[in-house]
C-alpha positions in Angstrom: 48.3 10.4 -32.3 50.1 12.9 -30.2 50.4 12.9 -26.5 50.6 16.0 -24.2 54.2 16.9 -23.3 53.0 18.2 -19.9 50.7 15.4 -18.6 51.0 12.6 -21.2 47.3 12.4 -22.1 46.1 11.9 -25.7 45.6 15.3 -27.3 42.4 16.0 -29.4 42.2 17.9 -32.6 40.1 21.1 -32.7 39.5 24.1 -34.9 39.9 27.5 -33.1 39.5 30.7 -35.1 40.0 28.8 -38.3 43.3 27.2 -37.1 43.8 23.5 -36.5 45.2 22.8 -33.1 45.8 19.8 -30.8 44.5 20.3 -27.3 44.9 18.3 -24.1 41.5 17.7 -22.5 43.3 17.2 -19.1 45.6 20.2 -18.6 44.5 22.5 -21.5 47.9 22.6 -23.3 47.5 23.3 -27.0 49.7 23.6 -30.1 49.2 24.3 -33.8 49.0 21.3 -36.1 52.1 21.0 -38.1 52.3 19.9 -41.7 53.0 16.3 -40.9 50.0 16.1 -38.7 47.5 17.3 -41.3 45.8 13.9 -41.3 44.1 14.8 -38.0 40.4 15.5 -38.3 37.9 17.1 -36.0 35.0 14.9 -34.9 31.6 15.9 -36.1 28.3 14.8 -34.7 26.5 12.4 -37.0 22.8 13.3 -37.4 20.3 10.8 -38.8 17.1 11.7 -40.6 13.8 10.3 -39.5 13.8 8.0 -42.6 17.1 6.5 -41.4 15.7 5.7 -38.0 12.6 3.8 -39.2 12.8 0.0 -39.8 10.6 -1.0 -42.8 9.3 -4.5 -43.1 7.7 -5.6 -46.4 4.2 -6.6 -45.3 3.8 -9.0 -48.2 6.6 -11.2 -46.8 5.5 -11.3 -43.2 3.9 -14.7 -43.3 6.9 -16.2 -45.1 9.7 -14.5 -43.1 8.6 -13.9 -39.4 7.9 -16.7 -36.9 4.6 -17.0 -35.1 3.9 -17.3 -31.4 0.8 -18.4 -29.6 1.9 -17.1 -26.2 0.6 -13.5 -26.4 -2.8 -11.9 -26.7 -3.5 -9.0 -29.1 -4.6 -6.0 -27.0 -7.0 -4.9 -29.8 -8.9 -8.0 -30.8 -7.9 -10.7 -28.3 -6.4 -13.1 -30.9 -3.8 -15.4 -29.4 -1.5 -15.7 -32.4 1.0 -13.1 -33.6 4.1 -12.7 -35.7 7.1 -11.5 -33.7 10.6 -10.0 -34.3 13.2 -8.4 -32.0 15.2 -5.2 -32.6 17.8 -3.3 -30.6 16.1 0.0 -30.1 18.0 1.3 -27.0 21.6 1.2 -25.9 23.6 -2.0 -26.5 23.7 -2.8 -22.8 19.9 -2.9 -22.7 17.8 -5.9 -23.7 16.2 -5.8 -27.2 12.6 -4.7 -27.8 10.2 -7.5 -29.0 7.6 -6.5 -31.6 4.4 -8.4 -32.3 1.8 -8.2 -35.1 -1.5 -9.8 -34.8 -2.2 -12.5 -37.5 -6.0 -11.6 -37.4 -6.3 -7.8 -37.3 -2.7 -6.7 -38.2 -2.3 -4.6 -35.0 1.4 -4.1 -34.1 2.6 -3.6 -30.5 5.9 -3.8 -28.6 7.1 -5.4 -25.4 10.1 -4.2 -23.4 11.9 -6.7 -21.2 
């Protein structure tokens, strides 16, 4: 870590014209990275593929693994029994999403709180 000598804020590593620099986000002060600071890295945005975003549940294990509720009604067939599970699909400060799968027709739907 290196702090700005002008304002005291934490400096961030960047690459400008192929040169590694440390730059203050507050006042704009910058300096070249010295040899002893080579461990600094520039943050890169992490991209996820669609395959990484999808949760897969082995359908053969559903009756053995997931709990059953009788307090919902399937919107497709009207059955009053469904397997359910919860997953955090939004930001951490948001409530989780509850998923249901009908025990009769296999229709899957979600419920946001």
